[in-house]
C-alpha positions as CSV (number, residue, x, y, z in Angstrom):
1,X,29.3,0.4,11.4
2,X,26.0,-1.4,11.2
3,X,24.4,-3.3,14.4
4,X,23.4,-7.0,14.3
5,X,20.2,-7.4,12.8
6,X,17.8,-9.8,14.6
7,X,15.1,-11.9,13.7
8,X,14.3,-12.9,9.8
9,X,14.3,-10.2,7.2
10,X,11.8,-9.8,4.4
11,X,11.6,-7.9,0.8
12,X,8.4,-6.6,-0.3
13,X,7.5,-5.7,-3.0
14,X,5.5,-2.7,-2.7
15,X,3.6,-2.9,-5.9
16,X,0.7,-0.4,-7.9
17,X,-1.8,-2.7,-8.0
18,X,-0.7,-6.5,-6.9
19,X,1.9,-6.5,-3.9
20,X,3.7,-9.2,-2.6
21,X,6.2,-10.4,0.1
22,X,9.2,-13.4,0.3
23,X,12.2,-14.2,2.4
24,X,15.4,-15.9,1.9
25,X,15.1,-19.1,3.5
26,X,16.9,-22.7,2.9
27,X,19.0,-20.7,-0.2
28,X,16.3,-19.8,-2.3
29,X,13.7,-16.8,-2.1
30,X,10.2,-17.6,-0.6
31,X,7.1,-15.8,-2.3
32,X,5.1,-16.1,0.9
33,X,0.9,-16.9,0.2
34,X,-2.0,-14.5,1.3
35,X,-4.2,-16.0,4.0
36,X,-6.5,-16.5,0.5
37,X,-3.3,-19.1,-1.4
38,X,-2.1,-16.0,-3.1
39,X,1.1,-14.7,-3.9
40,X,0.2,-11.9,-4.8
41,X,-2.0,-9.3,-2.9
42,X,-3.8,-6.7,-4.3
43,X,-2.6,-2.9,-3.3
44,X,-6.3,-2.0,-2.3
45,X,-7.7,0.0,1.0
46,X,-11.3,0.2,1.1
47,X,-13.0,2.2,3.9
48,X,-16.9,1.6,5.1
49,X,-18.9,3.3,7.8
50,X,-17.8,0.3,10.3
51,X,-14.0,-0.6,9.0
52,X,-10.9,-0.3,6.8
53,X,-10.3,-3.1,5.0
54,X,-6.9,-3.9,2.7
55,X,-6.2,-6.6,-0.1
56,X,-8.5,-9.1,-1.3
57,X,-11.9,-7.4,0.8
58,X,-10.8,-4.7,-0.6
59,X,-10.5,-5.1,-4.0
60,X,-14.0,-7.1,-3.8
61,X,-16.0,-4.5,-2.4
62,X,-15.0,-2.4,-5.0
63,X,-18.5,-2.7,-7.7
64,X,-20.4,-1.3,-4.4
65,X,-17.8,1.4,-2.2
66,X,-16.3,2.6,-5.6
67,X,-15.8,6.1,-4.5
68,X,-14.3,4.9,-1.1
69,X,-11.4,2.2,-2.6
70,X,-8.3,3.2,-3.4
71,X,-6.2,2.0,-5.3
72,X,-2.9,3.2,-7.9
73,X,-2.4,5.5,-4.3
74,X,1.5,4.7,-4.8
75,X,1.5,6.7,-8.3
76,X,0.7,9.9,-5.8
77,X,3.4,9.3,-3.4
78,X,5.5,13.1,-3.0
79,X,4.0,14.1,-6.2
80,X,2.5,18.3,-6.3
81,X,-1.6,17.8,-6.6
82,X,-1.2,20.4,-9.6
83,X,1.1,18.9,-11.3
84,X,0.0,18.3,-14.8
85,X,0.7,14.1,-15.1
86,X,-1.7,13.7,-11.2
87,X,-4.3,15.6,-12.4
88,X,-4.2,13.6,-15.5
89,X,-3.9,10.6,-13.8
90,X,-7.1,11.7,-11.0
91,X,-9.4,11.8,-14.0
92,X,-9.5,8.5,-14.0
93,X,-9.7,7.4,-10.3
94,X,-13.5,6.9,-8.5
95,X,-12.6,8.3,-5.5
96,X,-12.0,12.1,-4.6
97,X,-8.5,13.6,-4.5
98,X,-8.0,17.2,-3.7
99,X,-5.2,20.0,-3.0
100,X,-3.7,19.6,0.6
101,X,-1.2,21.5,2.4
102,X,2.0,21.9,0.4
103,X,0.1,21.4,-2.5
104,X,0.0,17.5,-2.0
105,X,-2.5,15.5,-3.0
106,X,-5.0,13.9,-0.2
107,X,-6.9,10.9,-0.9
108,X,-11.1,11.9,0.3
109,X,-13.1,9.0,1.7
110,X,-16.1,8.2,3.9
111,X,-14.6,6.6,7.1
112,X,-16.9,6.0,9.8
113,X,-19.3,7.9,8.9
114,X,-17.2,11.0,8.6
115,X,-15.1,12.3,6.1
116,X,-11.2,11.8,6.2
117,X,-8.3,12.7,3.9
118,X,-5.2,10.3,3.2
119,X,-1.4,10.6,2.2
120,X,-0.9,8.0,-0.7
121,X,2.2,7.3,1.9
122,X,-0.5,6.6,4.6
123,X,-2.3,4.2,2.2
124,X,0.6,2.7,0.5
125,X,2.0,2.3,4.7
126,X,-0.9,-0.1,5.7
127,X,-0.8,-2.0,2.5
128,X,3.0,-2.4,3.7
129,X,2.0,-3.3,7.6
130,X,-0.2,-6.1,5.8
131,X,2.4,-7.9,3.9
132,X,4.0,-7.5,7.2
133,X,1.2,-9.2,8.7
134,X,1.5,-11.7,5.8
135,X,5.5,-12.4,6.5
136,X,4.6,-12.8,10.3
137,X,2.1,-14.9,9.9
138,X,4.0,-17.5,7.9
139,X,7.0,-17.3,9.8
140,X,5.3,-17.5,13.4
141,X,7.0,-14.6,14.7
142,X,8.1,-10.9,14.7
143,X,9.7,-9.1,11.8
144,X,11.7,-5.7,12.5
145,X,13.7,-6.0,9.0
146,X,12.7,-5.0,5.2
147,X,13.4,-4.5,2.4
148,X,11.3,-2.7,-0.5
149,X,11.2,-2.2,-3.6
150,X,10.7,0.8,-5.4
151,X,10.1,2.2,-9.0
152,X,13.2,3.0,-11.1
153,X,11.3,6.5,-11.6
154,X,11.3,7.2,-8.2
155,X,13.7,10.2,-7.3
156,X,15.7,10.6,-3.7
157,X,12.3,12.2,-2.3
158,X,9.9,9.3,-2.6
159,X,12.0,6.5,-1.7
């Protein structure tokens, strides 16, 4: 039996290039605008010598920090580095992707003066956390319940 759900539940569409967050209220779905007033938020994460940037801030600095700005990370979730489609995909990415433990694609960036490796799941998690924060700012309360969309082509291990 399911437990009682406390507080609001949000819906997050984790998109490859843009994400959005919504809540059901007043008998309809309301898409929540971010602090820029936009109902969609870039699914970008950027790393600099001093901080990590997520969404618009990351996308806005892509031209001056191309190799440390990550986008389309969702395409690498639960994939194998040796997979031909992954190898083809990463040829078109400005950031570095290497084979990690178990043939997992790892994204390599320079962050705070050090080389760091992140899995695509970690990058996507950063975007999801930011989407939750957008909802919390809108609602004025903590969000503990969410539904996240996944592409129809994802298999069970990718969900």
